[in-house]
C-alpha positions as CSV (number, residue, x, y, z in Angstrom):
1,M,-0.1,0.0,0.0
2,L,1.2,3.5,-1.0
3,A,-0.1,6.5,0.9
4,D,0.9,10.2,1.0
5,S,-0.8,11.4,4.3
6,D,-2.0,10.2,7.7
7,T,-5.6,9.9,6.6
8,R,-4.9,8.2,3.3
9,W,-2.5,5.8,5.2
10,K,-5.4,4.9,7.4
11,W,-7.9,4.4,4.5
12,G,-5.3,2.5,2.3
13,A,-4.1,0.5,5.1
14,L,-7.5,-0.8,6.5
15,T,-8.9,-1.1,2.9
16,A,-6.1,-3.5,2.1
17,Q,-6.7,-5.4,5.3
18,R,-10.3,-5.9,4.4
19,L,-9.7,-6.8,0.6
20,V,-7.1,-9.5,1.4
21,P,-8.1,-11.5,4.5
22,D,-5.4,-12.9,6.6
23,S,-5.9,-16.6,6.3
24,S,-3.8,-17.2,9.3
25,D,-6.3,-15.1,11.3
26,S,-9.3,-16.8,12.5
27,S,-11.0,-13.5,13.1
28,D,-13.6,-12.1,10.8
29,A,-11.7,-10.3,8.1
30,G,-14.3,-7.6,8.0
31,S,-14.0,-6.7,11.8
32,A,-13.9,-3.0,12.3
33,D,-11.7,-3.5,15.4
34,S,-8.9,-5.4,13.7
35,A,-5.7,-3.3,13.3
36,G,-3.2,-3.4,10.5
37,S,-2.2,-2.0,7.2
38,A,-1.5,-3.9,3.9
39,A,0.4,-3.3,0.7
40,S,0.1,-6.9,-0.7
41,A,-0.9,-10.3,-0.2
42,D,1.8,-13.1,0.0
43,S,0.4,-15.4,-2.6
44,A,2.6,-18.3,-1.4
45,G,2.4,-18.2,2.3
46,S,-0.3,-19.2,4.7
47,G,-0.9,-15.6,5.9
48,R,-0.9,-12.1,4.4
49,R,2.2,-9.9,4.4
50,L,1.4,-6.2,4.9
51,D,4.0,-3.8,3.4
52,G,3.5,-0.1,3.6
53,Y,5.2,2.6,1.6
54,L,4.9,6.4,2.3
55,L,5.2,8.7,-0.7
56,R,7.6,11.4,0.3
57,G,6.1,14.9,0.2
58,R,4.7,17.8,2.1
59,A,2.2,15.8,4.0
60,T,4.3,12.8,4.8
61,P,3.1,11.8,8.3
62,T,5.2,11.8,11.4
63,V,5.9,8.9,13.7
64,R,3.3,10.5,16.1
65,Q,0.6,10.8,13.4
66,L,1.1,7.2,12.3
67,A,0.8,6.0,15.9
68,E,-2.3,7.9,16.4
69,V,-3.8,6.5,13.3
70,G,-3.4,3.1,15.0
71,V,-2.4,0.7,12.1
72,R,0.7,-1.5,11.8
73,T,2.6,-3.0,8.8
74,D,5.2,-5.7,8.5
75,S,7.5,-3.1,6.9
76,L,7.4,0.6,6.5
77,R,9.4,2.5,4.0
78,E,9.5,6.2,2.8
79,V,10.0,6.4,-0.9
80,T,9.8,8.7,-4.1
81,G,7.3,7.8,-6.8
82,I,10.2,6.5,-8.8
83,E,11.6,4.3,-6.0
84,F,8.1,2.9,-5.4
85,V,7.8,1.9,-9.0
86,R,11.2,0.2,-9.0
87,S,10.3,-1.6,-5.8
88,M,7.2,-2.9,-7.5
89,E,9.4,-4.2,-10.4
90,R,11.5,-6.2,-7.9
91,E,9.0,-7.3,-5.4
92,R,6.1,-9.8,-6.1
93,Y,2.8,-8.6,-4.9
94,D,-0.7,-9.7,-5.6
95,V,-2.5,-6.6,-4.7
96,I,-1.4,-2.9,-4.6
97,V,-3.5,-0.2,-3.0
98,L,-2.7,3.4,-4.1
99,S,-4.1,5.7,-1.5
100,L,-3.0,9.1,-2.9
101,V,-4.4,12.3,-4.2
102,G,-5.5,12.0,-7.7
103,G,-2.4,13.2,-9.4
104,G,-0.4,10.8,-7.4
105,V,-2.5,7.8,-8.5
106,Q,-2.2,8.9,-12.1
107,A,1.5,9.2,-12.1
108,M,1.9,5.7,-10.5
109,L,-0.4,4.1,-12.9
110,H,1.7,5.5,-15.8
111,G,4.9,4.6,-14.1
112,L,3.8,1.1,-13.4
113,A,2.5,0.6,-16.9
114,H,5.8,1.6,-18.3
115,A,7.7,-0.6,-15.9
116,W,5.4,-3.7,-16.5
117,Q,5.6,-3.5,-20.3
118,G,5.6,-7.1,-21.7
119,A,5.1,-8.7,-18.2
120,T,3.0,-11.9,-18.2
121,R,1.7,-11.1,-14.8
122,R,1.2,-8.0,-12.8
123,P,-0.6,-7.1,-9.3
124,V,-4.2,-6.0,-9.2
125,I,-4.3,-2.1,-8.7
126,V,-6.8,-0.7,-6.2
127,T,-7.7,2.9,-5.4
128,G,-10.4,5.1,-4.0
129,Y,-11.2,8.1,-1.8
130,V,-10.5,8.5,1.8
131,G,-13.9,10.0,2.7
132,V,-16.6,12.4,1.5
133,V,-16.4,13.3,-2.2
134,Y,-17.9,16.7,-2.3
135,E,-15.6,18.5,-4.8
136,K,-13.5,18.0,-8.0
137,L,-15.7,14.9,-8.8
138,A,-14.7,14.5,-12.5
139,D,-11.2,15.7,-12.0
140,G,-10.3,13.3,-9.2
141,L,-12.0,10.3,-10.9
142,L,-10.5,10.6,-14.1
143,L,-7.0,10.8,-12.5
144,R,-7.9,7.5,-10.9
145,H,-9.1,5.9,-14.1
146,G,-6.8,3.0,-15.1
147,A,-6.9,1.2,-11.8
148,D,-8.5,-2.4,-11.9
149,V,-10.7,-1.4,-9.0
150,V,-12.0,2.0,-8.0
151,L,-13.7,1.8,-4.7
152,A,-16.8,3.9,-4.0
153,N,-17.6,4.4,-0.2
154,S,-21.4,4.2,-0.9
155,R,-24.2,3.6,-3.3
156,H,-24.4,7.3,-3.8
157,D,-20.8,7.5,-4.8
158,A,-20.8,4.5,-7.0
159,D,-23.7,5.9,-9.1
160,R,-21.9,9.2,-9.6
161,F,-18.6,7.5,-10.3
162,R,-20.0,5.3,-13.1
163,E,-21.7,8.3,-14.8
164,V,-18.4,10.1,-14.9
165,Y,-16.7,7.2,-16.6
166,T,-19.3,6.3,-19.1
167,G,-19.8,10.2,-19.8
168,V,-16.2,10.3,-21.4
169,G,-16.8,7.1,-23.3
170,T,-15.0,4.6,-20.9
171,T,-16.4,1.6,-19.0
172,G,-17.4,1.9,-15.3
173,D,-16.7,-1.7,-14.7
174,S,-13.8,-0.8,-12.4
175,V,-16.1,1.1,-9.8
176,T,-17.1,-1.0,-7.0
177,E,-19.3,-0.2,-4.1
178,C,-18.1,-0.8,-0.5
179,A,-18.0,1.5,2.5
180,L,-15.3,3.5,4.5
181,P,-13.0,0.8,6.1
182,F,-12.7,2.6,9.4
183,L,-16.3,2.6,10.5
184,G,-16.9,0.6,13.5
185,G,-17.0,0.8,17.4
186,A,-19.8,0.2,19.9
187,R,-23.2,1.6,19.1
188,Y,-24.2,4.7,21.1
189,D,-25.8,4.1,24.4
190,E,-26.9,7.3,26.3
191,K,-27.1,5.4,29.6
192,A,-23.4,4.8,29.4
193,R,-22.5,8.4,30.3
194,Q,-24.2,7.9,33.9
195,G,-21.7,8.4,36.6
196,R,-19.4,10.6,34.5
197,K,-18.0,13.7,35.8
198,Y,-20.2,15.7,33.4
199,P,-23.7,14.2,33.5
200,G,-24.9,16.3,30.5
201,G,-22.5,14.3,28.3
202,T,-19.6,15.1,26.1
203,V,-19.9,17.4,22.9
204,V,-17.0,16.9,20.5
205,F,-16.3,19.5,17.9
206,A,-14.3,17.8,15.0
207,V,-12.2,20.5,13.4
208,Q,-10.9,20.1,9.8
209,P,-7.5,21.5,8.6
210,S,-8.7,23.6,5.6
211,V,-12.6,24.2,6.3
212,P,-13.2,27.0,6.9
213,D,-10.1,28.7,5.5
214,N,-9.9,31.9,7.2
215,R,-9.2,33.3,10.7
216,A,-12.5,35.0,11.4
217,D,-14.5,31.9,10.6
218,R,-12.3,29.5,12.5
219,T,-12.1,31.9,15.5
220,Y,-16.0,32.1,15.4
221,L,-16.4,28.4,15.6
222,L,-14.0,28.1,18.3
223,R,-15.7,30.9,20.2
224,R,-19.1,29.2,19.9
225,A,-17.7,26.0,21.2
226,V,-16.4,27.8,24.3
227,D,-19.7,29.6,24.8
228,H,-21.4,26.3,24.6
229,A,-19.2,25.1,27.3
230,R,-20.0,28.1,29.5
231,R,-23.8,27.8,28.8
232,H,-23.8,24.1,29.8
233,P,-21.4,23.7,32.8
234,D,-22.8,20.1,33.1
235,R,-21.4,19.2,29.7
236,E,-17.8,18.6,28.6
237,V,-16.8,20.3,25.3
238,V,-13.9,18.9,23.5
239,V,-12.2,20.2,20.4
240,K,-10.9,17.3,18.6
241,L,-7.7,18.4,16.7
242,R,-6.2,16.8,13.7
243,S,-2.5,17.5,14.0
244,K,0.0,19.4,16.1
245,P,1.5,22.7,14.7
246,G,4.2,21.8,12.2
247,E,2.5,18.6,11.2
248,H,0.6,18.2,7.9
249,T,-2.3,16.1,7.1
250,T,-4.2,15.5,3.8
251,H,-5.0,19.2,3.6
252,I,-2.9,22.3,4.6
253,E,-3.7,24.0,7.8
254,E,-2.7,27.5,7.8
255,L,-4.4,28.5,11.1
256,P,-4.1,25.7,13.7
257,Y,-6.8,25.9,16.3
258,Q,-4.1,25.5,19.0
259,K,-2.7,28.9,18.1
260,L,-6.1,30.6,17.8
261,I,-7.3,29.4,21.3
262,A,-4.1,31.1,22.7
263,K,-5.8,34.3,22.0
264,F,-8.5,33.5,24.4
265,G,-6.2,33.9,27.3
266,D,-6.8,32.0,30.7
267,G,-10.5,32.6,30.9
268,L,-11.6,29.2,29.3
269,P,-14.2,27.2,31.4
270,P,-13.0,24.1,33.1
271,N,-15.3,21.9,31.1
272,F,-13.6,22.9,27.9
273,R,-10.5,21.2,26.4
274,L,-8.5,20.4,23.3
275,A,-7.8,16.8,22.4
276,Y,-5.8,14.7,20.0
277,G,-6.0,11.1,19.7
278,N,-7.6,8.3,17.5
279,M,-11.2,9.3,16.4
280,G,-12.6,6.0,17.1
281,E,-11.5,6.3,20.8
282,V,-12.8,9.8,21.1
283,L,-16.2,8.7,19.8
284,D,-16.3,6.1,22.6
285,T,-17.3,8.9,25.0
286,T,-19.1,11.2,22.6
287,D,-22.8,12.2,23.1
288,L,-22.8,14.8,20.3
289,L,-20.5,15.2,17.4
290,V,-20.3,18.6,15.8
291,T,-18.5,19.4,12.7
292,I,-18.7,21.2,9.4
293,S,-18.2,18.3,7.0
294,S,-15.7,16.1,8.4
295,T,-15.8,12.4,7.6
296,A,-15.9,12.0,11.3
297,A,-19.6,12.7,11.0
298,L,-20.0,9.4,9.1
299,E,-18.1,7.5,11.8
300,S,-20.4,9.1,14.4
301,L,-23.5,8.4,12.4
302,H,-22.5,4.8,11.9
303,R,-22.5,4.4,15.7
304,S,-25.9,6.1,16.1
305,I,-24.2,9.0,18.0
306,P,-26.2,12.3,17.7
307,T,-24.4,14.3,15.0
308,A,-24.8,18.0,13.9
309,I,-23.5,19.4,10.7
310,L,-23.0,23.2,11.3
311,T,-24.8,25.7,9.2
312,D,-23.5,28.9,11.0
313,L,-21.2,29.8,8.0
314,G,-24.0,28.8,5.5
315,I,-24.5,25.6,3.6
316,R,-21.9,26.1,0.7
317,E,-19.9,23.9,-1.6
318,P,-16.5,25.2,-0.5
319,L,-17.4,24.0,3.0
320,G,-18.6,20.7,2.0
321,N,-21.7,20.7,4.2
322,H,-23.9,20.6,1.2
323,H,-23.1,17.0,0.9
324,F,-25.2,16.5,4.0
325,L,-28.4,18.0,2.4
326,G,-31.2,15.6,3.2
327,S,-29.5,14.0,6.0
328,G,-31.5,15.6,8.7
329,C,-28.1,16.5,10.5
330,L,-28.0,20.3,9.7
331,A,-28.1,22.6,12.7
332,S,-26.5,25.8,14.1
333,W,-24.8,26.5,17.3
334,D,-27.8,28.5,18.4
335,E,-30.0,25.4,17.9
336,L,-27.4,23.2,19.9
337,D,-27.2,25.7,22.7
338,A,-31.0,25.4,23.0
339,G,-30.9,21.6,23.3
340,Y,-31.7,20.5,19.8
341,R,-30.4,17.0,18.8
342,P,-30.7,16.2,15.0
343,E,-32.3,13.0,13.9
344,P,-30.7,11.4,10.8
345,D,-32.8,10.3,7.8
346,P,-32.4,6.4,7.4
347,E,-32.7,6.5,3.7
348,W,-30.0,9.1,3.5
349,L,-27.8,7.0,5.7
350,A,-28.3,4.0,3.7
351,R,-27.3,5.7,0.5
352,Q,-24.2,7.1,2.0
353,G,-22.9,3.8,3.2
354,V,-23.2,4.6,6.8
355,A,-24.7,1.2,7.4
356,A,-26.0,1.9,10.9
357,D,-28.6,-0.9,10.3
358,G,-25.9,-3.6,10.7
359,S,-25.3,-4.3,7.0
360,Y,-21.6,-3.1,7.4
361,E,-20.3,-6.5,8.0
362,T,-21.0,-7.5,4.3
363,A,-20.1,-4.1,2.8
364,F,-16.7,-5.4,1.5
365,D,-17.8,-8.8,0.1
366,T,-18.2,-7.7,-3.4
367,A,-15.0,-5.8,-3.6
368,R,-13.2,-8.7,-1.9
369,H,-14.4,-11.2,-4.4
370,K,-13.7,-9.0,-7.3
371,V,-10.1,-8.5,-6.2
372,S,-9.6,-12.2,-5.4
373,A,-10.8,-13.1,-8.8
374,L,-8.5,-10.6,-10.6
375,A,-5.6,-11.8,-8.5
376,A,-6.2,-15.4,-9.6
377,A,-6.5,-14.6,-13.2
378,E,-3.7,-15.9,-15.4
379,T,-3.3,-12.7,-17.1
380,L,-4.5,-9.1,-16.7
381,P,-4.6,-6.5,-19.4
382,A,-2.0,-3.7,-19.5
383,L,-2.9,-0.6,-17.4
384,A,-4.6,1.9,-19.5
385,P,-5.5,5.2,-17.8
386,Y,-8.0,7.4,-19.7
387,Y,-5.4,10.3,-19.8
388,T,-2.8,9.8,-22.3
389,R,-0.6,12.1,-24.4
390,A,-3.4,11.9,-27.0
391,T,-6.4,12.6,-24.7
392,A,-4.8,15.1,-22.4
393,P,-1.6,16.5,-24.0
394,G,-1.7,19.7,-22.1
395,Y,-2.5,18.3,-18.7
396,L,-1.0,14.8,-18.2
397,P,2.7,15.9,-18.7
398,R,2.4,18.3,-15.9
399,I,0.9,15.7,-13.5
400,L,3.7,13.1,-14.3
401,Q,6.4,15.7,-14.1
402,R,5.5,16.6,-10.6
403,Y,6.1,13.0,-9.6
404,G,9.4,12.7,-11.7
405,F,8.0,10.9,-14.8
406,E,8.0,11.6,-18.5
407,P,4.7,11.6,-20.3
408,D,5.1,7.9,-21.4
409,G,5.7,6.9,-17.7
410,R,9.5,6.7,-18.0
411,P,11.6,8.3,-15.0
412,R,12.7,11.7,-16.0
413,P,16.4,12.0,-16.4
414,G,18.0,13.1,-13.2
415,A,14.8,12.6,-11.3
416,A,15.6,9.0,-10.3
417,S,17.4,8.9,-6.9
418,A,19.0,5.7,-5.6
419,D,17.1,3.6,-3.3
420,E,17.7,4.0,0.4
421,A,19.5,0.7,0.8
422,E,22.1,2.0,-1.6
423,V,22.8,5.2,0.1
424,S,25.7,5.5,2.6
425,G,24.9,6.1,6.2
426,L,26.5,9.7,5.9
427,R,24.5,10.5,2.8
428,R,21.3,9.3,4.3
429,V,21.7,11.5,7.5
430,V,22.6,14.5,5.4
431,R,19.7,14.0,2.9
432,N,17.1,13.4,5.8
433,T,18.3,16.5,7.6
434,M,18.0,18.6,4.4
435,R,14.5,17.0,3.7
436,D,13.4,17.8,7.3
437,A,14.6,21.5,7.0
438,A,12.9,21.9,3.7
439,R,9.6,20.6,5.2
440,G,10.0,22.9,8.1
441,A,10.6,25.9,5.9
442,Y,7.5,25.0,3.8
443,R,5.2,24.6,6.9
444,H,6.6,27.9,8.3
445,G,5.8,29.6,4.8
446,V,2.2,28.0,4.9
447,Q,1.4,28.9,8.6
448,R,3.3,32.0,9.3
449,V,4.3,33.9,6.0
450,A,1.3,33.1,3.7
451,P,-1.3,34.6,6.3
452,V,0.7,37.8,6.8
453,I,1.0,38.3,3.1
454,R,-2.7,37.7,2.6
455,R,-3.6,40.2,5.4
456,M,-1.3,42.8,3.8
457,G,-3.0,42.3,0.4
458,E,-6.4,43.0,2.0
459,L,-5.2,46.4,3.3
C-alpha cells in the first residue's frame, strides 16, 4: 500500500486489510476493530504480508501521526514515486492499494504501466477516496481511471462514479461499491454516560485543517464551542484536533486551532479542552458530534451518535456541508445551545454507506471477491488510464512531471534517486536532515508567512 498522508494511510491500510483477508487469522476479516495495514498479499504463504510505503512529500506523516492512526505494517518505507515503481518491479505482490491524491494515482499508474511492459503477470491495482467526495468529482475520478478497482464508499458515490466514466466514453466496470473501512465501534448508548464527571454528556467539535479557510470563521467556531461550554457547565466540550502545529495532514492547515485558542487567554471554562487521539477512541465517550463536514460525521452516524453538521457559516460547496443536504443533521450552534439534537434520515444514511442498520459486515464482500478473482487470473490487461498524451496532452505531462516521470511513464533523467539501501549512512543522514529542514521551511511559509501576506493584500 502506498499512501501520501496520515488519513490516506489509514484508509489504504484498512482497505487493504479488508480486501485481502489474513488466512492465518481466525477472526472475521471484516471486523472493524482489527488493526493493521496492507500493501500486498503473500500469494505463497499461509498468511498475509502487509507492506506499507509512504510517498515522500509535504504531507508525509510523522511517527506520532502514524501511531495515532493506530495501524501497523510488516514493513514501512518512505519512498519517492520512482523508488516505489522500482520496488514494484523487484517485489512480487498480488494487490497494490494506491491511497493517494488523484495526481499521485495517475503518476503511479503511468509509471507502473511503463515498468510492466511485456510482463505476463502483474498485481491488481486498487484505489479510491478517503472520505466524503464533495468537490472535483470529475477531475479526481479521471485521475484514478486505469486502476483495476476504483472503490466507492457508498451507493451514492458508486452511481456518480459510473456516470463520470461512461460520460467520457469509458467503462465504469472498475467502480465497486463498498464502505469506508474505518467505520465501527460500539453503538451509542446514552445510559453509558451515567456516573461521568459531566452528567450532561460530552460534546465533541471535530475540526478540519482547511474548512473553513480563514481566521475570522475559525475563531468564530472556536468561540461558539467555548460559549457552549459556558452555557452548559454540566457538559464537557472537546475540540478534537487533527494535528499538532508543524505537522501536515491531507489538507494544509494554515491556522491551527491551538494557536487561535491561545488568543482567548486564561478565561476558558473548566469543562472545555482540546484533544488529540484516534477518532474512534474519542467517539467512545461522545454524546454529540459537531462538525462542518468532516468524515468523522459518518463515523459518528455509523455508531448512532447524535451528529450535527453546522450551518452557521452557510450551506456552501467550499465548506462541503452541502453534501449533508437531506441527512437531517444540519443545525446551528444556536439550536444546539437550546438543546436541539438532530435525527438522521435512514434513507440518506443507507445511500451514504453509513450502514447503521448492521449491513456493514457485508459491505466489502463484493470488492473482496472481485479483487480475489482478478488476482487469481492468469493474465491481466495492461494498465490503460484514460489520460494519455493523446487525450490530455496539455494536462498529463504536468501531472507526471510533478512526480518525476516523462509523459510515457519513464523516469525523467535526473529525477531518479538511489534506493535507500544503496545510500551510505552519511549521505542518508545529510539527505534526511535537508529534507526535514525543507519541510520545516515549507510549513513555516504556509502557517506564518502566507497569512501575513494575505492580510497585507487586504489592506
